[in-house]
PDB file with SEQRES, HELIX, SHEET and CRYST1 records, atoms N, CA, C and O in Angstrom:
SEQRES   1 A   83  UNK UNK UNK UNK UNK UNK UNK UNK UNK UNK UNK UNK UNK          
SEQRES   2 A   83  UNK UNK UNK UNK UNK UNK UNK UNK UNK UNK UNK UNK UNK          
SEQRES   3 A   83  UNK UNK UNK UNK UNK UNK UNK UNK UNK UNK UNK UNK UNK          
SEQRES   4 A   83  UNK UNK UNK UNK UNK UNK UNK UNK UNK UNK UNK UNK UNK          
SEQRES   5 A   83  UNK UNK UNK UNK UNK UNK UNK UNK UNK UNK UNK UNK UNK          
SEQRES   6 A   83  UNK UNK UNK UNK UNK UNK UNK UNK UNK UNK UNK UNK UNK          
SEQRES   7 A   83  UNK UNK UNK UNK UNK                                          
HELIX    1 AA1 UNK A   15  UNK A   21  1                                   7    
HELIX    2 AA2 UNK A   52  UNK A   57  1                                   6    
SHEET    1 AA1 2 UNK A  29  UNK A  35  0                                        
SHEET    2 AA1 2 UNK A  38  UNK A  43 -1                                        
CRYST1    1.000    1.000    1.000  90.00  90.00  90.00 P 1           1          
ATOM      1  N   UNK A   1      -4.522 -17.990 -19.780  1.00  0.00           N  
ATOM      2  CA  UNK A   1      -4.363 -18.512 -18.404  1.00  0.00           C  
ATOM      3  C   UNK A   1      -5.780 -18.507 -17.759  1.00  0.00           C  
ATOM      4  O   UNK A   1      -6.539 -17.549 -17.903  1.00  0.00           O  
ATOM      5  N   UNK A   2      -6.077 -19.524 -17.103  1.00  0.00           N  
ATOM      6  CA  UNK A   2      -7.501 -19.599 -16.468  1.00  0.00           C  
ATOM      7  C   UNK A   2      -7.362 -19.723 -15.048  1.00  0.00           C  
ATOM      8  O   UNK A   2      -6.375 -20.244 -14.530  1.00  0.00           O  
ATOM      9  N   UNK A   3      -8.387 -19.228 -14.373  1.00  0.00           N  
ATOM     10  CA  UNK A   3      -8.488 -19.226 -12.884  1.00  0.00           C  
ATOM     11  C   UNK A   3      -9.978 -19.466 -12.601  1.00  0.00           C  
ATOM     12  O   UNK A   3     -10.795 -19.406 -13.520  1.00  0.00           O  
ATOM     13  N   UNK A   4     -10.351 -19.747 -11.286  1.00  0.00           N  
ATOM     14  CA  UNK A   4     -11.727 -19.951 -10.937  1.00  0.00           C  
ATOM     15  C   UNK A   4     -12.192 -19.056  -9.775  1.00  0.00           C  
ATOM     16  O   UNK A   4     -11.366 -18.679  -8.943  1.00  0.00           O  
ATOM     17  N   UNK A   5     -13.382 -18.732  -9.698  1.00  0.00           N  
ATOM     18  CA  UNK A   5     -13.946 -17.924  -8.646  1.00  0.00           C  
ATOM     19  C   UNK A   5     -14.310 -18.913  -7.584  1.00  0.00           C  
ATOM     20  O   UNK A   5     -14.957 -19.927  -7.848  1.00  0.00           O  
ATOM     21  N   UNK A   6     -13.853 -18.584  -6.267  1.00  0.00           N  
ATOM     22  CA  UNK A   6     -14.244 -19.586  -5.244  1.00  0.00           C  
ATOM     23  C   UNK A   6     -15.698 -19.269  -4.749  1.00  0.00           C  
ATOM     24  O   UNK A   6     -16.359 -18.336  -5.204  1.00  0.00           O  
ATOM     25  N   UNK A   7     -16.109 -20.078  -3.834  1.00  0.00           N  
ATOM     26  CA  UNK A   7     -17.410 -19.915  -3.318  1.00  0.00           C  
ATOM     27  C   UNK A   7     -17.653 -18.548  -2.510  1.00  0.00           C  
ATOM     28  O   UNK A   7     -18.773 -18.064  -2.345  1.00  0.00           O  
ATOM     29  N   UNK A   8     -16.519 -18.016  -2.053  1.00  0.00           N  
ATOM     30  CA  UNK A   8     -16.450 -16.744  -1.350  1.00  0.00           C  
ATOM     31  C   UNK A   8     -16.218 -15.510  -2.301  1.00  0.00           C  
ATOM     32  O   UNK A   8     -16.098 -14.363  -1.872  1.00  0.00           O  
ATOM     33  N   UNK A   9     -16.166 -15.860  -3.658  1.00  0.00           N  
ATOM     34  CA  UNK A   9     -16.093 -14.724  -4.627  1.00  0.00           C  
ATOM     35  C   UNK A   9     -14.622 -14.387  -4.868  1.00  0.00           C  
ATOM     36  O   UNK A   9     -14.401 -13.422  -5.600  1.00  0.00           O  
ATOM     37  N   UNK A  10     -13.594 -15.051  -4.353  1.00  0.00           N  
ATOM     38  CA  UNK A  10     -12.209 -14.823  -4.511  1.00  0.00           C  
ATOM     39  C   UNK A  10     -11.696 -15.372  -5.881  1.00  0.00           C  
ATOM     40  O   UNK A  10     -12.054 -16.452  -6.351  1.00  0.00           O  
ATOM     41  N   UNK A  11     -10.845 -14.535  -6.449  1.00  0.00           N  
ATOM     42  CA  UNK A  11     -10.157 -14.989  -7.691  1.00  0.00           C  
ATOM     43  C   UNK A  11      -8.658 -15.097  -7.349  1.00  0.00           C  
ATOM     44  O   UNK A  11      -8.097 -14.190  -6.734  1.00  0.00           O  
ATOM     45  N   UNK A  12      -8.007 -16.215  -7.752  1.00  0.00           N  
ATOM     46  CA  UNK A  12      -6.661 -16.420  -7.442  1.00  0.00           C  
ATOM     47  C   UNK A  12      -5.828 -16.062  -8.722  1.00  0.00           C  
ATOM     48  O   UNK A  12      -6.060 -16.608  -9.801  1.00  0.00           O  
ATOM     49  N   UNK A  13      -4.874 -15.145  -8.557  1.00  0.00           N  
ATOM     50  CA  UNK A  13      -3.871 -14.793  -9.647  1.00  0.00           C  
ATOM     51  C   UNK A  13      -2.938 -15.964  -9.754  1.00  0.00           C  
ATOM     52  O   UNK A  13      -2.364 -16.304  -8.720  1.00  0.00           O  
ATOM     53  N   UNK A  14      -2.699 -16.650 -10.902  1.00  0.00           N  
ATOM     54  CA  UNK A  14      -1.731 -17.651 -10.911  1.00  0.00           C  
ATOM     55  C   UNK A  14      -0.272 -17.237 -10.510  1.00  0.00           C  
ATOM     56  O   UNK A  14       0.196 -16.140 -10.816  1.00  0.00           O  
ATOM     57  N   UNK A  15       0.406 -18.179  -9.811  1.00  0.00           N  
ATOM     58  CA  UNK A  15       1.734 -17.913  -9.325  1.00  0.00           C  
ATOM     59  C   UNK A  15       2.698 -17.299 -10.344  1.00  0.00           C  
ATOM     60  O   UNK A  15       3.539 -16.464 -10.012  1.00  0.00           O  
ATOM     61  N   UNK A  16       2.559 -17.704 -11.487  1.00  0.00           N  
ATOM     62  CA  UNK A  16       3.469 -17.282 -12.496  1.00  0.00           C  
ATOM     63  C   UNK A  16       3.222 -15.686 -12.859  1.00  0.00           C  
ATOM     64  O   UNK A  16       4.136 -14.923 -13.172  1.00  0.00           O  
ATOM     65  N   UNK A  17       1.968 -15.351 -12.773  1.00  0.00           N  
ATOM     66  CA  UNK A  17       1.759 -13.894 -12.982  1.00  0.00           C  
ATOM     67  C   UNK A  17       2.273 -13.060 -11.751  1.00  0.00           C  
ATOM     68  O   UNK A  17       2.893 -12.010 -11.920  1.00  0.00           O  
ATOM     69  N   UNK A  18       1.985 -13.580 -10.480  1.00  0.00           N  
ATOM     70  CA  UNK A  18       2.389 -12.986  -9.328  1.00  0.00           C  
ATOM     71  C   UNK A  18       3.961 -12.745  -9.272  1.00  0.00           C  
ATOM     72  O   UNK A  18       4.476 -11.656  -9.017  1.00  0.00           O  
ATOM     73  N   UNK A  19       4.648 -13.927  -9.547  1.00  0.00           N  
ATOM     74  CA  UNK A  19       6.174 -13.771  -9.540  1.00  0.00           C  
ATOM     75  C   UNK A  19       6.513 -12.786 -10.665  1.00  0.00           C  
ATOM     76  O   UNK A  19       7.273 -11.879 -10.325  1.00  0.00           O  
ATOM     77  N   UNK A  20       6.115 -12.787 -11.885  1.00  0.00           N  
ATOM     78  CA  UNK A  20       6.460 -11.964 -12.878  1.00  0.00           C  
ATOM     79  C   UNK A  20       6.346 -10.538 -12.654  1.00  0.00           C  
ATOM     80  O   UNK A  20       7.191  -9.745 -13.068  1.00  0.00           O  
ATOM     81  N   UNK A  21       5.254 -10.180 -11.968  1.00  0.00           N  
ATOM     82  CA  UNK A  21       4.927  -8.827 -11.721  1.00  0.00           C  
ATOM     83  C   UNK A  21       5.190  -8.261 -10.335  1.00  0.00           C  
ATOM     84  O   UNK A  21       4.908  -7.105 -10.018  1.00  0.00           O  
ATOM     85  N   UNK A  22       5.803  -9.241  -9.460  1.00  0.00           N  
ATOM     86  CA  UNK A  22       6.064  -8.818  -8.174  1.00  0.00           C  
ATOM     87  C   UNK A  22       4.954  -8.542  -7.188  1.00  0.00           C  
ATOM     88  O   UNK A  22       5.045  -7.662  -6.331  1.00  0.00           O  
ATOM     89  N   UNK A  23       3.874  -9.346  -7.344  1.00  0.00           N  
ATOM     90  CA  UNK A  23       2.628  -9.139  -6.676  1.00  0.00           C  
ATOM     91  C   UNK A  23       2.693  -9.865  -5.298  1.00  0.00           C  
ATOM     92  O   UNK A  23       2.823 -11.087  -5.225  1.00  0.00           O  
ATOM     93  N   UNK A  24       2.598  -9.063  -4.226  1.00  0.00           N  
ATOM     94  CA  UNK A  24       2.692  -9.686  -2.913  1.00  0.00           C  
ATOM     95  C   UNK A  24       1.338  -9.810  -2.210  1.00  0.00           C  
ATOM     96  O   UNK A  24       0.393  -9.147  -2.638  1.00  0.00           O  
ATOM     97  N   UNK A  25       1.195 -10.592  -1.195  1.00  0.00           N  
ATOM     98  CA  UNK A  25      -0.018 -10.697  -0.416  1.00  0.00           C  
ATOM     99  C   UNK A  25      -0.288  -9.421   0.208  1.00  0.00           C  
ATOM    100  O   UNK A  25       0.632  -8.816   0.758  1.00  0.00           O  
ATOM    101  N   UNK A  26      -1.618  -8.893   0.170  1.00  0.00           N  
ATOM    102  CA  UNK A  26      -1.982  -7.729   0.689  1.00  0.00           C  
ATOM    103  C   UNK A  26      -2.136  -6.500  -0.174  1.00  0.00           C  
ATOM    104  O   UNK A  26      -2.751  -5.498   0.193  1.00  0.00           O  
ATOM    105  N   UNK A  27      -1.507  -6.645  -1.407  1.00  0.00           N  
ATOM    106  CA  UNK A  27      -1.489  -5.533  -2.341  1.00  0.00           C  
ATOM    107  C   UNK A  27      -2.976  -5.369  -2.811  1.00  0.00           C  
ATOM    108  O   UNK A  27      -3.761  -6.310  -2.928  1.00  0.00           O  
ATOM    109  N   UNK A  28      -3.251  -4.102  -3.055  1.00  0.00           N  
ATOM    110  CA  UNK A  28      -4.687  -3.709  -3.448  1.00  0.00           C  
ATOM    111  C   UNK A  28      -4.819  -3.619  -4.971  1.00  0.00           C  
ATOM    112  O   UNK A  28      -3.893  -3.264  -5.700  1.00  0.00           O  
ATOM    113  N   UNK A  29      -6.040  -3.967  -5.397  1.00  0.00           N  
ATOM    114  CA  UNK A  29      -6.266  -3.915  -6.751  1.00  0.00           C  
ATOM    115  C   UNK A  29      -7.599  -3.155  -7.029  1.00  0.00           C  
ATOM    116  O   UNK A  29      -8.452  -3.120  -6.142  1.00  0.00           O  
ATOM    117  N   UNK A  30      -7.791  -2.595  -8.132  1.00  0.00           N  
ATOM    118  CA  UNK A  30      -9.186  -2.010  -8.611  1.00  0.00           C  
ATOM    119  C   UNK A  30      -9.760  -2.972  -9.579  1.00  0.00           C  
ATOM    120  O   UNK A  30      -9.073  -3.437 -10.488  1.00  0.00           O  
ATOM    121  N   UNK A  31     -10.981  -3.274  -9.407  1.00  0.00           N  
ATOM    122  CA  UNK A  31     -11.689  -4.046 -10.543  1.00  0.00           C  
ATOM    123  C   UNK A  31     -12.719  -3.127 -11.167  1.00  0.00           C  
ATOM    124  O   UNK A  31     -13.546  -2.511 -10.496  1.00  0.00           O  
ATOM    125  N   UNK A  32     -12.624  -3.065 -12.512  1.00  0.00           N  
ATOM    126  CA  UNK A  32     -13.554  -2.345 -13.339  1.00  0.00           C  
ATOM    127  C   UNK A  32     -14.260  -3.164 -14.162  1.00  0.00           C  
ATOM    128  O   UNK A  32     -13.683  -4.005 -14.852  1.00  0.00           O  
ATOM    129  N   UNK A  33     -15.736  -2.987 -14.175  1.00  0.00           N  
ATOM    130  CA  UNK A  33     -16.436  -3.792 -15.126  1.00  0.00           C  
ATOM    131  C   UNK A  33     -16.563  -3.018 -16.500  1.00  0.00           C  
ATOM    132  O   UNK A  33     -17.121  -1.921 -16.531  1.00  0.00           O  
ATOM    133  N   UNK A  34     -16.078  -3.560 -17.544  1.00  0.00           N  
ATOM    134  CA  UNK A  34     -16.050  -2.991 -18.871  1.00  0.00           C  
ATOM    135  C   UNK A  34     -17.413  -3.266 -19.535  1.00  0.00           C  
ATOM    136  O   UNK A  34     -18.066  -2.370 -20.070  1.00  0.00           O  
ATOM    137  N   UNK A  35     -17.778  -4.451 -19.478  1.00  0.00           N  
ATOM    138  CA  UNK A  35     -19.162  -4.886 -20.032  1.00  0.00           C  
ATOM    139  C   UNK A  35     -19.364  -6.335 -19.472  1.00  0.00           C  
ATOM    140  O   UNK A  35     -18.517  -6.909 -18.789  1.00  0.00           O  
ATOM    141  N   UNK A  36     -20.475  -6.822 -19.801  1.00  0.00           N  
ATOM    142  CA  UNK A  36     -21.018  -8.028 -19.194  1.00  0.00           C  
ATOM    143  C   UNK A  36     -19.803  -9.119 -19.595  1.00  0.00           C  
ATOM    144  O   UNK A  36     -19.513  -9.326 -20.773  1.00  0.00           O  
ATOM    145  N   UNK A  37     -19.209  -9.712 -18.611  1.00  0.00           N  
ATOM    146  CA  UNK A  37     -18.129 -10.857 -18.893  1.00  0.00           C  
ATOM    147  C   UNK A  37     -16.678 -10.196 -18.958  1.00  0.00           C  
ATOM    148  O   UNK A  37     -15.691 -10.921 -18.840  1.00  0.00           O  
ATOM    149  N   UNK A  38     -16.567  -9.032 -19.117  1.00  0.00           N  
ATOM    150  CA  UNK A  38     -15.237  -8.433 -19.283  1.00  0.00           C  
ATOM    151  C   UNK A  38     -14.889  -7.456 -18.115  1.00  0.00           C  
ATOM    152  O   UNK A  38     -15.664  -6.546 -17.818  1.00  0.00           O  
ATOM    153  N   UNK A  39     -13.819  -7.639 -17.518  1.00  0.00           N  
ATOM    154  CA  UNK A  39     -13.360  -6.923 -16.329  1.00  0.00           C  
ATOM    155  C   UNK A  39     -11.931  -6.491 -16.531  1.00  0.00           C  
ATOM    156  O   UNK A  39     -11.170  -7.153 -17.236  1.00  0.00           O  
ATOM    157  N   UNK A  40     -11.558  -5.385 -15.918  1.00  0.00           N  
ATOM    158  CA  UNK A  40     -10.129  -4.931 -15.909  1.00  0.00           C  
ATOM    159  C   UNK A  40      -9.614  -4.900 -14.409  1.00  0.00           C  
ATOM    160  O   UNK A  40     -10.195  -4.274 -13.522  1.00  0.00           O  
ATOM    161  N   UNK A  41      -8.511  -5.612 -14.233  1.00  0.00           N  
ATOM    162  CA  UNK A  41      -7.992  -5.546 -12.888  1.00  0.00           C  
ATOM    163  C   UNK A  41      -6.722  -4.907 -12.931  1.00  0.00           C  
ATOM    164  O   UNK A  41      -5.820  -5.291 -13.676  1.00  0.00           O  
ATOM    165  N   UNK A  42      -6.610  -3.786 -12.026  1.00  0.00           N  
ATOM    166  CA  UNK A  42      -5.431  -2.869 -12.097  1.00  0.00           C  
ATOM    167  C   UNK A  42      -4.821  -2.768 -10.732  1.00  0.00           C  
ATOM    168  O   UNK A  42      -5.563  -2.520  -9.782  1.00  0.00           O  
ATOM    169  N   UNK A  43      -3.611  -2.926 -10.562  1.00  0.00           N  
ATOM    170  CA  UNK A  43      -2.928  -2.860  -9.252  1.00  0.00           C  
ATOM    171  C   UNK A  43      -2.893  -1.388  -8.887  1.00  0.00           C  
ATOM    172  O   UNK A  43      -2.539  -0.566  -9.732  1.00  0.00           O  
ATOM    173  N   UNK A  44      -3.254  -1.013  -7.630  1.00  0.00           N  
ATOM    174  CA  UNK A  44      -3.198   0.274  -7.211  1.00  0.00           C  
ATOM    175  C   UNK A  44      -1.785   0.581  -6.748  1.00  0.00           C  
ATOM    176  O   UNK A  44      -1.209  -0.245  -6.041  1.00  0.00           O  
ATOM    177  N   UNK A  45      -1.183   1.720  -7.100  1.00  0.00           N  
ATOM    178  CA  UNK A  45       0.249   2.152  -6.786  1.00  0.00           C  
ATOM    179  C   UNK A  45       0.228   2.411  -5.155  1.00  0.00           C  
ATOM    180  O   UNK A  45      -0.729   2.820  -4.498  1.00  0.00           O  
ATOM    181  N   UNK A  46       1.396   2.100  -4.736  1.00  0.00           N  
ATOM    182  CA  UNK A  46       1.567   2.303  -3.252  1.00  0.00           C  
ATOM    183  C   UNK A  46       1.921   3.811  -3.146  1.00  0.00           C  
ATOM    184  O   UNK A  46       2.472   4.386  -4.086  1.00  0.00           O  
ATOM    185  N   UNK A  47       1.607   4.429  -2.019  1.00  0.00           N  
ATOM    186  CA  UNK A  47       1.924   5.823  -1.866  1.00  0.00           C  
ATOM    187  C   UNK A  47       3.402   5.924  -1.461  1.00  0.00           C  
ATOM    188  O   UNK A  47       3.962   5.036  -0.819  1.00  0.00           O  
ATOM    189  N   UNK A  48       4.040   7.120  -1.895  1.00  0.00           N  
ATOM    190  CA  UNK A  48       5.472   7.310  -1.599  1.00  0.00           C  
ATOM    191  C   UNK A  48       5.718   7.185  -0.165  1.00  0.00           C  
ATOM    192  O   UNK A  48       4.854   7.604   0.606  1.00  0.00           O  
ATOM    193  N   UNK A  49       6.780   6.664   0.282  1.00  0.00           N  
ATOM    194  CA  UNK A  49       7.161   6.509   1.659  1.00  0.00           C  
ATOM    195  C   UNK A  49       6.306   5.515   2.434  1.00  0.00           C  
ATOM    196  O   UNK A  49       6.458   5.441   3.654  1.00  0.00           O  
ATOM    197  N   UNK A  50       5.516   4.831   1.880  1.00  0.00           N  
ATOM    198  CA  UNK A  50       4.755   3.859   2.548  1.00  0.00           C  
ATOM    199  C   UNK A  50       5.626   2.821   3.100  1.00  0.00           C  
ATOM    200  O   UNK A  50       6.528   2.309   2.437  1.00  0.00           O  
ATOM    201  N   UNK A  51       5.357   2.502   4.329  1.00  0.00           N  
ATOM    202  CA  UNK A  51       6.400   1.585   5.084  1.00  0.00           C  
ATOM    203  C   UNK A  51       7.555   2.227   5.803  1.00  0.00           C  
ATOM    204  O   UNK A  51       8.311   1.610   6.554  1.00  0.00           O  
ATOM    205  N   UNK A  52       7.640   3.540   5.515  1.00  0.00           N  
ATOM    206  CA  UNK A  52       8.755   4.351   6.131  1.00  0.00           C  
ATOM    207  C   UNK A  52       8.751   4.242   7.693  1.00  0.00           C  
ATOM    208  O   UNK A  52       9.767   3.923   8.310  1.00  0.00           O  
ATOM    209  N   UNK A  53       7.538   4.526   8.312  1.00  0.00           N  
ATOM    210  CA  UNK A  53       7.425   4.475   9.687  1.00  0.00           C  
ATOM    211  C   UNK A  53       7.739   3.170  10.275  1.00  0.00           C  
ATOM    212  O   UNK A  53       8.367   3.130  11.333  1.00  0.00           O  
ATOM    213  N   UNK A  54       7.338   2.044   9.655  1.00  0.00           N  
ATOM    214  CA  UNK A  54       7.714   0.741  10.192  1.00  0.00           C  
ATOM    215  C   UNK A  54       9.224   0.538  10.001  1.00  0.00           C  
ATOM    216  O   UNK A  54       9.821  -0.057  10.898  1.00  0.00           O  
ATOM    217  N   UNK A  55       9.866   0.944   8.989  1.00  0.00           N  
ATOM    218  CA  UNK A  55      11.266   0.881   8.863  1.00  0.00           C  
ATOM    219  C   UNK A  55      11.905   1.655   9.991  1.00  0.00           C  
ATOM    220  O   UNK A  55      12.752   1.124  10.708  1.00  0.00           O  
ATOM    221  N   UNK A  56      11.478   3.005  10.169  1.00  0.00           N  
ATOM    222  CA  UNK A  56      12.085   3.713  11.288  1.00  0.00           C  
ATOM    223  C   UNK A  56      11.925   3.047  12.655  1.00  0.00           C  
ATOM    224  O   UNK A  56      12.856   3.027  13.460  1.00  0.00           O  
ATOM    225  N   UNK A  57      10.725   2.501  12.905  1.00  0.00           N  
ATOM    226  CA  UNK A  57      10.410   1.786  14.197  1.00  0.00           C  
ATOM    227  C   UNK A  57      11.364   0.661  14.317  1.00  0.00           C  
ATOM    228  O   UNK A  57      11.825   0.389  15.425  1.00  0.00           O  
ATOM    229  N   UNK A  58      11.684   0.012  13.305  1.00  0.00           N  
ATOM    230  CA  UNK A  58      12.593  -1.208  13.386  1.00  0.00           C  
ATOM    231  C   UNK A  58      14.133  -0.865  13.533  1.00  0.00           C  
ATOM    232  O   UNK A  58      14.984  -1.749  13.636  1.00  0.00           O  
ATOM    233  N   UNK A  59      14.404   0.389  13.534  1.00  0.00           N  
ATOM    234  CA  UNK A  59      15.818   0.777  13.548  1.00  0.00           C  
ATOM    235  C   UNK A  59      16.437   0.204  14.867  1.00  0.00           C  
ATOM    236  O   UNK A  59      15.756   0.107  15.888  1.00  0.00           O  
ATOM    237  N   UNK A  60      17.776  -0.178  14.810  1.00  0.00           N  
ATOM    238  CA  UNK A  60      18.466  -0.806  16.013  1.00  0.00           C  
ATOM    239  C   UNK A  60      18.528   0.175  17.155  1.00  0.00           C  
ATOM    240  O   UNK A  60      18.515  -0.189  18.332  1.00  0.00           O  
ATOM    241  N   UNK A  61      18.601   1.509  16.743  1.00  0.00           N  
ATOM    242  CA  UNK A  61      18.783   2.509  17.880  1.00  0.00           C  
ATOM    243  C   UNK A  61      17.365   2.769  18.284  1.00  0.00           C  
ATOM    244  O   UNK A  61      16.723   3.695  17.789  1.00  0.00           O  
ATOM    245  N   UNK A  62      16.882   1.966  19.169  1.00  0.00           N  
ATOM    246  CA  UNK A  62      15.579   2.099  19.760  1.00  0.00           C  
ATOM    247  C   UNK A  62      15.234   3.371  20.493  1.00  0.00           C  
ATOM    248  O   UNK A  62      16.035   3.840  21.301  1.00  0.00           O  
ATOM    249  N   UNK A  63      14.101   3.934  20.251  1.00  0.00           N  
ATOM    250  CA  UNK A  63      13.544   5.096  20.986  1.00  0.00           C  
ATOM    251  C   UNK A  63      13.913   6.493  20.366  1.00  0.00           C  
ATOM    252  O   UNK A  63      13.503   7.540  20.867  1.00  0.00           O  
ATOM    253  N   UNK A  64      14.677   6.452  19.296  1.00  0.00           N  
ATOM    254  CA  UNK A  64      15.007   7.808  18.735  1.00  0.00           C  
ATOM    255  C   UNK A  64      13.887   8.351  17.876  1.00  0.00           C  
ATOM    256  O   UNK A  64      13.752   9.565  17.725  1.00  0.00           O  
ATOM    257  N   UNK A  65      13.111   7.500  17.334  1.00  0.00           N  
ATOM    258  CA  UNK A  65      11.994   7.846  16.501  1.00  0.00           C  
ATOM    259  C   UNK A  65      10.577   7.561  17.168  1.00  0.00           C  
ATOM    260  O   UNK A  65      10.321   6.458  17.650  1.00  0.00           O  
ATOM    261  N   UNK A  66       9.768   8.502  17.169  1.00  0.00           N  
ATOM    262  CA  UNK A  66       8.436   8.398  17.856  1.00  0.00           C  
ATOM    263  C   UNK A  66       7.473   9.073  16.784  1.00  0.00           C  
ATOM    264  O   UNK A  66       7.636  10.235  16.412  1.00  0.00           O  
ATOM    265  N   UNK A  67       6.490   8.275  16.336  1.00  0.00           N  
ATOM    266  CA  UNK A  67       5.512   8.761  15.383  1.00  0.00           C  
ATOM    267  C   UNK A  67       4.765  10.020  16.091  1.00  0.00           C  
ATOM    268  O   UNK A  67       4.582  10.038  17.308  1.00  0.00           O  
ATOM    269  N   UNK A  68       4.398  10.950  15.329  1.00  0.00           N  
ATOM    270  CA  UNK A  68       3.716  12.134  15.770  1.00  0.00           C  
ATOM    271  C   UNK A  68       2.279  11.844  16.194  1.00  0.00           C  
ATOM    272  O   UNK A  68       1.536  11.096  15.558  1.00  0.00           O  
ATOM    273  N   UNK A  69       1.928  12.504  17.341  1.00  0.00           N  
ATOM    274  CA  UNK A  69       0.461  12.281  17.789  1.00  0.00           C  
ATOM    275  C   UNK A  69      -0.491  12.780  16.645  1.00  0.00           C  
ATOM    276  O   UNK A  69      -0.279  13.891  16.158  1.00  0.00           O  
ATOM    277  N   UNK A  70      -1.459  12.062  16.228  1.00  0.00           N  
ATOM    278  CA  UNK A  70      -2.313  12.468  15.267  1.00  0.00           C  
ATOM    279  C   UNK A  70      -3.129  13.668  15.556  1.00  0.00           C  
ATOM    280  O   UNK A  70      -3.684  14.296  14.654  1.00  0.00           O  
ATOM    281  N   UNK A  71      -3.214  14.015  16.893  1.00  0.00           N  
ATOM    282  CA  UNK A  71      -3.961  15.169  17.326  1.00  0.00           C  
ATOM    283  C   UNK A  71      -3.130  16.498  17.235  1.00  0.00           C  
ATOM    284  O   UNK A  71      -3.695  17.589  17.313  1.00  0.00           O  
ATOM    285  N   UNK A  72      -1.797  16.380  17.071  1.00  0.00           N  
ATOM    286  CA  UNK A  72      -0.929  17.628  16.997  1.00  0.00           C  
ATOM    287  C   UNK A  72      -1.281  18.401  15.732  1.00  0.00           C  
ATOM    288  O   UNK A  72      -1.722  17.817  14.742  1.00  0.00           O  
ATOM    289  N   UNK A  73      -1.086  19.707  15.769  1.00  0.00           N  
ATOM    290  CA  UNK A  73      -1.290  20.544  14.700  1.00  0.00           C  
ATOM    291  C   UNK A  73      -0.048  21.440  14.480  1.00  0.00           C  
ATOM    292  O   UNK A  73       0.830  21.533  15.338  1.00  0.00           O  
ATOM    293  N   UNK A  74      -0.005  22.135  13.228  1.00  0.00           N  
ATOM    294  CA  UNK A  74       1.228  23.073  13.094  1.00  0.00           C  
ATOM    295  C   UNK A  74       0.821  24.487  13.635  1.00  0.00           C  
ATOM    296  O   UNK A  74       1.574  25.430  13.393  1.00  0.00           O  
ATOM    297  N   UNK A  75      -0.193  24.663  14.268  1.00  0.00           N  
ATOM    298  CA  UNK A  75      -0.573  26.082  14.662  1.00  0.00           C  
ATOM    299  C   UNK A  75       0.462  26.703  15.455  1.00  0.00           C  
ATOM    300  O   UNK A  75       0.717  27.889  15.247  1.00  0.00           O  
ATOM    301  N   UNK A  76       1.177  25.968  16.458  1.00  0.00           N  
ATOM    302  CA  UNK A  76       2.199  26.568  17.359  1.00  0.00           C  
ATOM    303  C   UNK A  76       3.575  26.558  16.762  1.00  0.00           C  
ATOM    304  O   UNK A  76       4.502  26.994  17.444  1.00  0.00           O  
ATOM    305  N   UNK A  77       3.805  26.080  15.498  1.00  0.00           N  
ATOM    306  CA  UNK A  77       5.120  25.965  14.953  1.00  0.00           C  
ATOM    307  C   UNK A  77       5.404  27.305  14.237  1.00  0.00           C  
ATOM    308  O   UNK A  77       4.607  27.778  13.427  1.00  0.00           O  
ATOM    309  N   UNK A  78       6.621  27.920  14.582  1.00  0.00           N  
ATOM    310  CA  UNK A  78       7.020  29.156  13.904  1.00  0.00           C  
ATOM    311  C   UNK A  78       8.155  28.801  12.960  1.00  0.00           C  
ATOM    312  O   UNK A  78       8.931  27.893  13.258  1.00  0.00           O  
ATOM    313  N   UNK A  79       8.270  29.453  11.888  1.00  0.00           N  
ATOM    314  CA  UNK A  79       9.413  29.284  11.009  1.00  0.00           C  
ATOM    315  C   UNK A  79      10.603  29.969  11.503  1.00  0.00           C  
ATOM    316  O   UNK A  79      10.493  31.080  12.020  1.00  0.00           O  
ATOM    317  N   UNK A  80      11.788  29.359  11.377  1.00  0.00           N  
ATOM    318  CA  UNK A  80      13.049  30.243  11.818  1.00  0.00           C  
ATOM    319  C   UNK A  80      13.276  31.374  11.026  1.00  0.00           C  
ATOM    320  O   UNK A  80      12.960  31.421   9.837  1.00  0.00           O  
ATOM    321  N   UNK A  81      13.876  32.397  11.714  1.00  0.00           N  
ATOM    322  CA  UNK A  81      14.233  33.618  11.027  1.00  0.00           C  
ATOM    323  C   UNK A  81      15.540  33.387  10.227  1.00  0.00           C  
ATOM    324  O   UNK A  81      16.486  32.784  10.734  1.00  0.00           O  
ATOM    325  N   UNK A  82      15.571  33.855   9.024  1.00  0.00           N  
ATOM    326  CA  UNK A  82      16.756  33.692   8.195  1.00  0.00           C  
ATOM    327  C   UNK A  82      17.304  35.037   8.008  1.00  0.00           C  
ATOM    328  O   UNK A  82      16.613  36.010   7.709  1.00  0.00           O  
ATOM    329  N   UNK A  83      18.639  35.059   8.204  1.00  0.00           N  
ATOM    330  CA  UNK A  83      19.450  36.284   7.889  1.00  0.00           C  
ATOM    331  C   UNK A  83      19.655  37.097   9.004  1.00  0.00           C  
ATOM    332  O   UNK A  83      20.303  38.138   8.898  1.00  0.00           O  
TER     333      UNK A  83                                                      
END                                                                             
């Protein structure tokens, strides 16, 4: 299968490969140079729970989920006593 590098340095993966491997727009890849003229393209794995916040924000019961403030810490949190 052949493809061409655009004037902006972009390489298009043929539609057949994208369909077969479930590649969607915006997915990240790592490019490794093996030697002159040989390269390896490797899809980076998505982190677990990626997209979970978006899913929760889209929940029909609006307002029950609020993302945590990034400045909050766990300093003031105490573990409950058991027993």
